[in-house]
C-alpha positions in Angstrom: 84.8 79.0 63.0 82.6 77.1 60.6 80.3 74.7 62.3 81.7 71.7 60.5 85.2 72.2 61.7 86.2 69.8 64.4 90.0 70.2 64.6 91.4 70.8 68.1 93.9 73.7 68.0 96.7 72.1 70.0 100.2 70.7 69.8 101.2 74.1 68.3 100.0 73.1 64.8 97.5 75.7 63.7 98.7 76.8 60.3 100.3 75.4 57.2 103.7 76.7 58.4 103.3 74.9 61.7 102.5 71.7 59.9 105.4 72.0 57.5 107.9 72.7 60.3 106.5 69.8 62.3 107.1 67.5 59.3 110.7 68.8 58.8 111.5 68.3 62.5 109.8 65.0 63.0 110.9 63.4 59.7 114.4 64.9 59.4 113.5 66.5 56.1 116.2 68.7 54.6 115.1 69.6 51.0 111.9 71.7 50.6 110.0 72.9 47.6 107.2 75.6 47.6 105.0 76.0 44.5 103.1 79.3 44.6 104.7 81.8 46.8 103.6 85.4 46.1 105.2 86.9 49.2 107.9 84.7 50.8 107.3 86.4 54.1 103.9 84.8 54.4 105.2 81.2 54.6 108.5 80.4 52.7 110.8 82.5 54.9 109.4 80.8 58.0 110.0 77.2 56.9 113.0 75.8 58.7 114.6 73.5 56.1 118.3 73.3 55.2 117.7 73.7 51.5 114.6 75.6 50.1 113.5 76.3 46.6 110.5 78.5 45.6 108.6 78.7 42.3 106.2 81.5 41.3 105.8 83.2 37.9 104.7 86.6 39.4 105.9 86.9 43.0 105.9 90.1 45.0 109.5 89.5 46.2 112.4 87.3 45.0 112.0 83.6 44.5 114.4 80.8 43.4 112.6 80.2 40.1 110.5 82.9 38.5 108.4 80.7 36.2 105.3 78.6 36.2 105.3 75.3 38.0 104.8 73.5 34.6 107.9 75.2 33.3 109.8 74.4 36.5 109.0 70.7 36.4 109.7 70.5 32.6 113.2 72.0 33.2 113.9 69.4 36.0 112.7 66.5 33.8 115.5 67.4 31.4 118.2 66.9 34.1 119.0 63.2 34.8 120.8 63.6 38.2 118.4 66.1 39.8 118.1 65.7 43.6 114.7 64.8 45.1 112.7 66.9 47.5 111.7 65.6 50.9 108.8 68.0 51.3 106.7 69.9 48.7 104.1 72.5 49.6 101.6 73.3 46.8 99.8 76.6 46.9 99.9 77.7 43.3 97.1 78.3 40.8 94.1 77.0 42.6 92.3 75.4 39.7 91.7 71.6 39.7 93.5 70.8 36.5 96.6 72.7 37.5 96.5 71.4 41.1 96.4 67.8 39.8 99.4 68.4 37.5 101.3 70.0 40.4 100.6 67.0 42.6 101.6 64.5 40.0 104.8 66.4 39.1 105.7 66.8 42.7 105.4 63.1 43.3 107.8 62.5 40.4 110.3 64.8 42.2 109.7 63.5 45.7 112.0 61.3 47.8 110.6 57.8 48.6 109.7 58.8 52.2 108.7 62.4 51.2 105.5 64.3 51.8 103.4 66.7 49.8 101.2 69.3 51.6 98.4 70.9 49.6 96.8 74.1 50.8 93.1 75.2 50.5 91.5 71.8 50.3 88.6 72.7 52.5 86.7 75.8 51.3 84.3 77.2 53.8 81.8 78.8 51.4 80.6 78.2 47.9 81.8 81.6 46.6 85.3 80.8 47.9 85.6 77.7 45.7 84.6 79.3 42.4 86.9 79.0 39.4 87.1 82.8 38.8 89.3 84.8 41.1 88.0 88.3 42.0 90.6 90.6 43.3 90.1 91.3 47.0 87.7 88.4 47.5 88.4 85.3 49.6 89.4 82.5 47.2 90.2 78.8 47.7 89.6 77.9 44.1 88.8 74.3 43.1 91.7 72.6 44.9 89.2 70.3 46.6 88.1 68.8 43.3 91.6 67.7 42.4 92.0 66.3 45.9 88.8 64.2 45.6 89.8 62.9 42.2 93.1 61.7 43.6 91.3 60.2 46.5 89.1 58.3 44.1 91.8 57.3 41.5 95.1 56.7 43.3 95.2 53.6 45.4 99.0 54.0 45.7 98.8 57.1 47.9 98.0 57.9 51.5 95.9 61.1 51.8 94.2 63.1 54.5 93.3 66.7 55.1 94.3 68.3 58.4 91.4 70.6 59.6 93.6 73.7 59.9 94.2 76.8 57.8 91.3 76.0 55.4 92.4 72.5 54.8 96.0 71.3 54.6 96.1 68.1 52.5 98.8 65.6 53.3 99.9 63.2 50.5 102.4 60.3 50.8 103.2 57.2 48.9 101.4 54.2 50.4 97.9 52.8 50.0 94.4 53.9 50.6 90.9 52.7 50.1 89.7 54.9 47.2 86.7 57.1 47.8 83.7 56.2 45.6 83.4 59.5 43.8 80.3 59.6 41.4 82.5 60.9 38.6 86.1 61.9 37.9 84.9 64.8 35.7 85.5 68.0 37.4 82.5 69.7 35.8 80.1 67.4 37.5 81.4 68.1 41.0 79.4 70.8 42.8 79.7 72.4 46.2 76.6 70.7 47.3 78.5 67.4 47.1 81.3 68.8 49.2 78.8 70.0 51.8 77.1 66.6 52.1 80.3 64.5 52.1 83.0 66.9 53.4 84.5 64.8 56.2 84.6 61.4 54.5 85.4 62.6 50.9 88.3 64.8 52.0 89.3 62.4 54.8 89.2 65.4 57.1 91.0 64.8 60.4 91.9 66.8 63.5 95.4 67.7 64.5 95.6 64.9 67.0 94.4 62.4 64.5 96.9 63.7 61.9 99.8 63.2 64.3 98.8 59.5 64.7 98.6 59.1 60.9 101.9 60.8 60.4 103.6 58.4 62.9 
């Protein structure tokens, strides 16, 4: 375990799947959306929601919508009576620009009391948060940069990262004190900044703390 990790592995919430199923059970969520699936057996099949949709342009096994998330959200925008999702899990292309679009588009398709969970917000090494994916190498991408930009720019959201499974970011409509990020330009954000300001910039919390925030 990395030395900066302070989450307490308790309450049965240790992975993204645990967190998603906790939200479904505690909030009574019924409609679930997963962006970025690859293999549904890894997470999607384990999520216990009444209605589940999955989106991935190149999955290993069948998904509901075989297309990019941009294409999926564009197709929904053309339908006036589309039902909202209660819970959206974003684990698609791990590049900041795309992550930001996926969050914004998910918010537009989210029920008023809905929740977004964003994976890979807390990379443990500098090499894991590079923009280039190398096959076989551990990769979180630049999800954390999109997270910090939203923390700095969106007063209308409530955001925190649960310190499990390499950082599971939780986003809800609400309010927050924005984080004073030096710049909203992704190119100026380096891993040294994350190392120095990890806990406060991500709003990194333990499992126990997250349960209090979730209510």
